[in-house]
Structures are given as C-alpha cells and as structure tokens.
DRENNUMAR-625328 format. One line per 10 residues: number of its first residue (from 0); for each residue x, y, z of C-alpha. Coordinates in Angstrom, 2 decimals. Example, Ala and Ser with C-alpha at 12.3 -4.5 7.8 and 13.67 -1.06 7.14 Angstrom:
0	12.30,-4.50,7.80 ~ 13.67,-1.06,7.14
REM end
This chain:
0	-6.12,-7.24,-1.55 ~ -8.68,-8.57,-3.99 ~ -12.24,-7.23,-3.86 ~ -15.47,-7.96,-5.57 ~ -19.08,-6.50,-5.50 ~ -20.56,-9.05,-3.08 ~ -19.42,-7.66,0.21 ~ -16.22,-9.80,0.57 ~ -12.54,-9.08,0.12 ~ -9.73,-11.56,-0.42
10	-7.05,-11.64,2.38 ~ -4.65,-14.07,4.01 ~ -5.33,-15.88,7.37 ~ -2.57,-18.21,8.73 ~ -1.04,-18.53,5.32 ~ -4.46,-19.43,3.73 ~ -6.35,-17.26,1.31 ~ -9.76,-16.49,2.74 ~ -12.82,-14.25,2.03 ~ -13.44,-11.56,4.60
20	-16.80,-9.79,5.08 ~ -16.77,-5.98,4.50 ~ -19.37,-3.20,4.67 ~ -20.53,-0.93,1.90 ~ -17.45,1.24,2.36 ~ -15.13,-1.75,1.99 ~ -14.21,-1.78,5.68 ~ -13.83,-5.08,7.47 ~ -16.99,-5.88,9.54 ~ -16.02,-6.35,13.13
30	-18.27,-7.94,15.80 ~ -16.95,-8.30,19.36 ~ -13.48,-7.64,18.05 ~ -13.58,-10.36,15.44 ~ -13.94,-10.49,11.66 ~ -16.12,-12.91,9.67 ~ -14.34,-15.12,7.15 ~ -15.01,-17.97,4.80 ~ -12.47,-20.22,3.09 ~ -14.78,-20.62,0.09
40	-17.29,-17.87,-0.64 ~ -19.98,-20.37,-1.70 ~ -19.73,-22.35,1.59 ~ -22.37,-21.90,4.36 ~ -20.04,-22.25,7.35 ~ -18.41,-19.04,8.54 ~ -15.67,-18.42,11.03 ~ -14.86,-15.55,13.46 ~ -11.20,-14.56,13.75 ~ -9.23,-11.69,15.22
50	-8.74,-8.78,12.76 ~ -5.06,-8.71,13.71 ~ -4.68,-12.25,12.35 ~ -5.57,-11.08,8.88 ~ -2.88,-10.05,6.41 ~ -3.14,-8.38,2.98 ~ -3.13,-10.93,0.13 ~ 0.22,-9.68,-1.08 ~ 1.97,-10.15,2.25 ~ 4.74,-12.73,2.31
60	3.57,-16.05,3.72 ~ 4.74,-16.46,7.30 ~ 4.88,-12.78,8.12 ~ 3.95,-11.98,11.69 ~ 0.67,-10.10,12.19 ~ 1.25,-9.36,15.86 ~ 2.04,-5.70,15.10 ~ -0.69,-5.01,12.58 ~ -2.58,-1.75,13.00 ~ -5.60,-0.53,11.09
70	-4.62,1.40,8.01 ~ -5.29,5.14,8.06 ~ -8.23,6.10,5.80 ~ -7.34,9.44,4.17 ~ -11.04,10.32,3.99 ~ -11.13,10.32,7.81 ~ -8.52,13.10,7.99 ~ -10.38,16.44,8.29 ~ -9.83,18.75,5.42 ~ -7.31,21.43,6.19
80	-6.17,19.76,9.45 ~ -2.67,19.05,8.17 ~ 0.25,21.51,7.88 ~ -0.07,23.41,4.61 ~ 3.66,22.76,4.24 ~ 3.10,19.01,4.18 ~ 4.57,17.16,1.15 ~ 2.24,14.46,-0.12 ~ 3.66,11.54,-2.10 ~ 1.39,9.16,-4.01
90	3.41,6.11,-5.03 ~ 2.40,3.08,-7.09 ~ 4.08,0.26,-8.96 ~ 2.95,-2.12,-11.67 ~ 4.27,-5.21,-13.34 ~ 3.10,-7.06,-16.45 ~ 3.53,-10.74,-15.74 ~ 4.80,-10.41,-12.14 ~ 7.71,-10.85,-12.79 ~ 7.80,-9.00,-16.01
100	8.25,-5.49,-17.44 ~ 7.63,-3.15,-14.54 ~ 6.99,0.55,-14.02 ~ 6.62,3.13,-11.19 ~ 4.40,6.10,-10.84 ~ 4.86,8.90,-8.30 ~ 2.88,12.09,-7.78 ~ 4.40,14.65,-5.42 ~ 2.40,17.63,-4.17 ~ 3.66,20.62,-2.10
110	1.31,23.56,-1.83 ~ 0.37,24.53,-5.43 ~ 3.27,22.56,-6.94 ~ 3.11,19.06,-8.50 ~ 5.62,16.73,-9.96 ~ 4.94,13.47,-11.85 ~ 7.33,10.62,-12.32 ~ 6.66,7.67,-14.70 ~ 9.58,5.35,-15.21 ~ 10.14,1.81,-16.60
120	12.41,-0.09,-14.09 ~ 12.93,-3.18,-16.36 ~ 12.01,-6.71,-15.28 ~ 10.69,-7.11,-11.82 ~ 7.69,-7.95,-9.65 ~ 4.79,-5.82,-8.50 ~ 6.24,-5.69,-4.93 ~ 9.59,-4.45,-6.23 ~ 7.88,-1.75,-8.29 ~ 5.77,-0.67,-5.29
130	8.87,-0.31,-3.09 ~ 10.89,1.45,-5.84 ~ 8.10,3.94,-6.31 ~ 8.22,4.83,-2.63 ~ 12.01,5.03,-2.60 ~ 11.92,7.37,-5.68 ~ 9.33,9.63,-4.13 ~ 11.31,9.98,-0.83 ~ 14.53,10.75,-2.83 ~ 12.70,13.60,-4.48
140	12.12,15.45,-1.17 ~ 14.73,18.19,-0.86 ~ 13.86,19.35,2.57 ~ 13.40,16.38,5.07 ~ 12.50,18.80,7.87 ~ 9.01,19.28,6.29 ~ 6.21,16.85,7.21 ~ 5.85,14.17,4.57 ~ 2.84,11.84,3.92 ~ 3.34,8.82,1.67
150	0.17,7.24,0.26 ~ 0.41,3.57,-0.98 ~ -2.08,0.86,-1.76 ~ 0.47,-1.86,-1.21 ~ -0.15,-3.86,1.94 ~ 3.25,-5.45,1.33 ~ 5.16,-2.19,1.39 ~ 3.10,-0.73,4.20 ~ 3.75,-3.77,6.41 ~ 7.48,-3.77,5.72
160	7.95,-0.05,6.29 ~ 5.56,0.63,9.20 ~ 4.55,-2.59,10.94 ~ 7.96,-4.17,11.48 ~ 7.55,-7.07,9.09 ~ 10.80,-8.94,8.34 ~ 11.80,-8.71,4.71 ~ 12.42,-12.18,3.27 ~ 12.84,-10.91,-0.30 ~ 14.02,-7.57,-1.72
170	16.06,-7.02,1.40 ~ 18.53,-4.60,-0.14 ~ 15.72,-2.36,-1.48 ~ 13.84,-2.49,1.82 ~ 16.96,-1.63,3.84 ~ 17.70,1.30,1.45 ~ 14.22,2.68,2.08 ~ 14.42,2.22,5.88 ~ 17.79,4.10,5.89 ~ 16.29,6.82,3.81
180	13.31,7.19,6.19 ~ 15.65,8.11,8.97 ~ 16.36,11.47,7.25 ~ 12.86,12.71,7.90 ~ 11.61,14.47,11.09 ~ 7.92,13.81,10.38 ~ 7.20,10.93,8.00 ~ 3.93,9.04,7.92 ~ 2.83,6.25,5.61 ~ -0.90,6.01,4.84
190	-2.45,2.80,3.41 ~ -5.15,3.54,0.92 ~ -7.51,1.25,-1.00 ~ -6.47,0.85,-4.62 ~ -8.83,1.78,-7.46 ~ -11.26,3.47,-4.99 ~ -11.39,6.93,-6.53 ~ -8.58,8.57,-4.52 ~ -7.40,11.03,-7.13 ~ -3.69,11.12,-6.31
200	-3.52,7.36,-6.09 ~ -5.35,6.89,-9.34 ~ -2.86,9.25,-11.11 ~ 0.06,7.37,-9.65 ~ -1.49,4.10,-10.93 ~ -1.79,5.48,-14.43 ~ 1.81,6.71,-14.36 ~ 3.05,3.22,-13.29 ~ 1.04,1.31,-15.84 ~ 1.96,3.63,-18.72
210	5.66,3.37,-17.72 ~ 5.53,-0.38,-18.61 ~ 5.23,0.55,-22.21 ~ 8.32,2.82,-22.06 ~ 11.82,1.56,-22.89 ~ 13.88,0.73,-19.82
REM end
C-alpha cells in the first residue's frame, strides 16, 4: 500500500491501481458502506465503491476480495488485555530490486525476553521475503500451545494466510506456512501499517533491510 501526505492511499480496485481517500489516521473513509476513490488523483470525478472490493497494492491481480476483512489495528487492542504469556512476532521482508538481493527481519517477544533475526535469503522478491520472515518467526516458537500474535505490514501475506486468497506464485512457501500454522492452538495475524511508528514493526524493518547487505 502506497501512501502520501494528501489524504489518499494507493490501492487496487478490479485490477486497476486507484487512489483511496483516508482520514488523518490513515484509515479508509467510509460513507454509507462505501469508500471514495479516484483513478487519477488530479481528476475531479470521484467514485464510491465497496470497501471489500479494494485490495492492497501488492495483492496478486485477480485475487478474490470476497473474504476481505478489516485489518486489526494494534492500537485498538487495550493495553494489558492479552495473555501475558502471549508470544509476539514482528516479521518483515525487504528486496533491493524486487527481484534482487533480499533479507528478512524478525523480532520475537515473550514476557521480558526478546530475540532478533536478520538474515540474507539471496535473490528474491519482496513478497517472498515477507513470507519467509513469517515462516522463520513461526519456526522459532518452541511451545505452540502458547498464544501467538504475528504482526505484518504485508497485505499480500496477510491475504494469503488469513483471508483465503489462492496463491498463484510462491505456492510451496505458502503451503509450508499454512501447514506450520496448524501446529498452533491460538494463532492470530495482525495487519499493521508499515512505517507508522509501531516500534516492533520498525525494528523488524531495519533488521530486514540491513540483512540485504549481508552475504547470503
């Protein structure tokens, strides 16, 4: 998802890239159940479409949006409302060239403990790196009986792993993650906005980008 400072974000509508109106918090403005879009930001004419017909910009063209749900905003979760035994995984991926040299960044938190992972995964795309970061984070969990929350800013990964999108690419990696997810009794993915000051996500981003400079 591409954003700017003018109150619009870049998304996909029926395989077309469009601009979508958002409020000061970056949330899509909804009126009578519909979002406001423009095909070109400088044009005067605006359109109203169903929010469920909008896809993240990095979604694969042709993906169904019938099952789309609003992402969970971590700031809306009351502080202290989650189990103190919850494991939090902040996962991010980066690619220089897309495809190009790629890296993953993972921050795991459990009570007072933290673990950082920064690894170069060789040549790949941003989407591959995002998925690999999630897979790596889940593999680090030793006790799948504990509640696990995975934070990602990838609409592509979130859609594939929680919204039932069909994988047209990277199928082996997606299937590996889906099989891995079955181990957990209480696993939730939380879609966060990238580069929005969420501390764990910002750290994972830095770990991913710095990994690109490492030797694979």
